[in-house]
N, C-alpha and C positions, 0 to 999 in steps of 0.2 A: 269656808272651812277653815280653821285655825292651823297652823304647821302640827302641831302638838296629836290633832284630832285626825289631819290626813293622814301622821302618819301610822296611826294603830288600822286605821282604817285599807292601810294596806298592806304595813306585816304584821300581823297585831300582836299579844307581848308572850304569848302562848305559841303562837310560832317561831317570833325569835329564842324561845326558849327552850325546842327542841333540835328548830336550825342550829345553836350551838351547840349543845348537845353531842350530837351527830359529829361535829367541826370537831369537837373535842378527841369522844371516839377515832373520829380517823386518824390523829392527828400521834397519839397513843398509837395507835397500829402501825403508820408508819413508821416509827419511833425500832419500835420491836424487829419488823420488817431490817429497818437498818439493822440492826442487833445482830440480826440471824447471819445477814450475810454479811456483814466484815467479821464474824465467828466463821462462819465456813469457809470465805476468803485467806483468814489466818489459817487454818487447818490445813489448807489447800497449798500456802507457800507463804509463812513465814518473814518477815521482816528483821536485817540487825545494821541497827543504824551506828555509823561509825563515824569519829573524827580522826582523820587525821593530817599530818603532815604535808606541807607541796611538795618538797620533796619525793616523799613516797607518788604520789598524785602525777605531778609534772613526768616522769620517768614511764608512770604508763603501767609498772609493773603491778598495782593494785586493778584495775581495770581488766587485764589479762588473770589474775591467780578469781577473780572474781565469778569471772564464768566458773570454773574450778569446782570453786564454794558451791554456788547455785546448783550447780551437777551433780551432787555429789553427797549433797545436803539437803537442798529443796531447800536454801535457805539466799532471799536474794539482798544485795550487800549492798545498802545508803551509802553512800560516802560525800563524808562534807567535809570538804578538804580548804584547810587553814593552818594558818601558822600552827606552832608544840603550842603557844602561851595561850591562844582561842581554842583550842582542843581540847585543851586541860581544861580551860572556862567552860566548856559544853559539861562536859564530865560531870565537873562540880555544881554544874547547876541539871545535871537527870533529863539533861537531854539527849545525850547520846547511848548506846546499851553498855560501846567500849571506844577505847580510843588506840590509835599505835600510832610514836613520836618515836624522837631519841634527844630529849635535855634529863638525863640520872638523874640529877638534884630536884628540879620539877616535881620529876616523876615519882620522887622518895616524897614530894611534902605532899604531892593527891594522895597516895599508901596513908602516910603518918594520919591528916586530915578523917583519913574514912572513907573517902568517899572512893577509892578502886580497891579493888582487890584482884590476888593470880594475876601479879605480875610475870611477865613470860620474854626471856630477851629470845626474841628472832631471828637474828639481819644482822650484819653489820658492814661497814662498809668505808672509805676514807671522805674527808673535805681533802678541799683543791684549790687551793691560791691558782686564781688565772689572774691572766693581764695578756696586755698587747704585744705583738709578737717582737715587736723592737724591744721591752722590758727596761724603759728609760729608769727606772731605779735598778735595774742589774741583780736580780735575785736569784735568777736559777744559781744551784749549790747551794743554796744559804739554809741555813736552818730553820723554824716558823721565827722564833726572835726576830733574827738578827732582818731575816726578808723582812716582816713589819716594820720594824729600825731603820730601815733603807728605804720603805714607801715612804714612812715618816717622812724624811727628811729630806725626800724630790717631791713628799705632797709642797714640804712647807721652803722649795725653795720655786715652783710650781713648773716643776716637771711632771706632776704624774696627780691623780686622783686614787681615791679610794670608793669604792662603794660598798654600804652596807644595807643589810635590808630594812633595821630599823623597824623592827614589827613585834615585836618580843616573841619570837622564831624561837627553834632551836641551833637555828643556827644560825643567830643573831645572839645568842643564850652561849654556844661557842666561840665567836669571833669577840665577844666581847674576855670572856676565859682568856683565850691570844694574846688580844690584849694588855692584859694587867701581865701574864705569867712573861712579856719582852718587858715589863716595865711603865708600863701607861695609864693614863686613867682614860678608861672609853668618854665618860660622861664631858668630860673635858677637849681632845678629841672632835665629838661633836662641835665642838664653838671652830673649828678651825676648815678655813675656807676650803681647804681638799678634801675633808670627810664628807660623803652624800651619804645621804639616808633614802632609801626607795620608797619607805613604806609598803613595800609590798613582797610578792609571793618569787619565791626563787627562779622560777622562767622566766619575767616578766624584769627582776634584777641583773640577771646575766644579760637582757638583750639590755637595760638600759645601759651596761657596764661595758658590753659592747659596744653603742651607740656612741658614748663617751671615751672609747681606748684606755674604760679603766681598773686598776686590779680587786677583784671583792675574791671573798671566800663563797665556796657552793660543793656541794653533795657534786659526785664525780658521778649520779648514776644522770641528775639533770643534764648538766655539764656537759655528757656523750651525746643525748637524746640530741641536744639543744646545736650540739657542734655538727652534728651529723645530716640534722634538720637541713644548715647554711644560715641559722637563725643567729648564731653569733661570732666572731670573728675573735676573739680571743684565744690564748692558748694556755695547756696547762703547766707552769712554774713550777708548783711547789706540791709534792703527791704522798701519798703513802705512808707519811713517816708516822708513829707511836703520839707526839701531839694534835693528829689531825683524824683521831679515829674516831668511829658517825657507829653511834650500836641505835638499834630500833629497837622498840618493846611493843608489846599487847598488855591491854588491861582492861579487865572491865568494873567495869560502873556498877558502887557495890549494891546490890537492892535491901541489904538492910537501912542500908539512909534513902533511896531514891525507889521506894516500890513501881512506881512506872515502868520502869524500864525493865526490857528479856532478858535478866540475865540466861536464860538456859540457851539463847540462841548466843550469847556475847557465849559461853562455853563453849559450843560448839564451835564457835567462829575458833578459839583460841587453839581449842583441840588440833581439828586442821591443820593451823597456820604448824605446829611445833609436830607434824604425824612426817612420816616417810615423803610419803605425796606433796603437802607442802612444802615443806624443805625443799624437796629438787626442784617442784615449782620457782620459790625464790633464786636458788642460788642458777638454775638454766635461761634463766629470764638474761634479754638480753645477747648471749652468744652468737646466735645466729643473723646478726643484723650490730655488734658490735666486734664479735671473736674473744669475747672478755664476757666474766661474768658482772653486771652493776651489781648487785648485792651478794655476799656469803654468806650461806648456813650458818645460823651459831649455835644451833642447839648441841650437833656432836661433838662439837669440840668439848663445850663447858661440860658434856657427859662429861669424857672421857677423854680432858685436858693432857694427861702425860703419853697416850695411846694416838694422841694428834700428829700428825705434821706441824698444825699451824700451832700449837703449844704453847707458842710468844706470843702470838696476837691471846687466846684464850686469856693468857696474865695478864694482859694488856687488857682485856674487857673484864677481868674481876676486880684490876684498880680500878677503870675508870667507873663502873654501869654496875657492878655489885651494892648492898645495901645489909650493912652489916652481917657483909661476909654471906649473903643470899643474891641472888637474883628478886627474891624477894622471903623473907621470913615468914614465917608458919604465922605471926599477928594478923599478916595481912593476909593471912589467907580465908578464902570460906568457902566451901562445898567445893573440896578442890582433889576427891580423890584421883588416881588414876596422873593429876595433870605434873606432880613434883615425883624424884624420884624415892 
């Protein structure tokens, strides 16, 4: 018997057709079931996907407050830790629902391009220039520009090293601005032997700088956490100066442009972060371990700058992190009832 005849004798065409129809029906049924299960799960527990700068993540703040957010709102916060540059790129691509970053100039670009809305400033602290206890560049007590100038001169004399993030992060953006303010071109500095790029996040950069006994720029929170753990042996040498101000903001990805995002969950997240409970959680984080806040709440001092004991800092934040006189001008707000005064 030929192969064709044998196939027909074993599996007649009408049986094959019936089998295929049953298989197709089963596939559709399974697909519908998956949708039902997925929808039920979504209703029971929503997720909000947030791209965040490594400094917020490495400090442990977001892991801590995510538990409270989940308990209060029934929203599970999924964090993607990356440099600010990559976090903003994920927002631009509609890959996340919200971003929490610290690079005002880049945040303004995202707002102007229409990829994000409803920016709120939630916290601030200060960057710190850290280095070896021996301080070979002798920067202790200097202003920021003079400190960088001394580090450069010591580097050229083979007495000191500087480690840059080199990853497009908010910290690297701040570092480049500080070098420019000191009168140097960051692109030219990259060609110097004493200027090293880690290409990594804040925690890894600090560990690398510690191994090399080099100077670097860090956010205060990550540095204190790693120092307390014994992961780094560097010392804070220049801190709490106006040029080192570090401002954190949150933005929702624009659903009018990226229809796949969960805008409602993103807005619930923002509302919680600026609430009294959220601001208290931010302000008390770190006090038990370090005897000081790692992040300072920003909402109250910006709402009432004249009444605040920190009104000077409020002015610094406005000068550094406001766009057109506002944390978020009306043109970049969307379904934001109750978010702004």
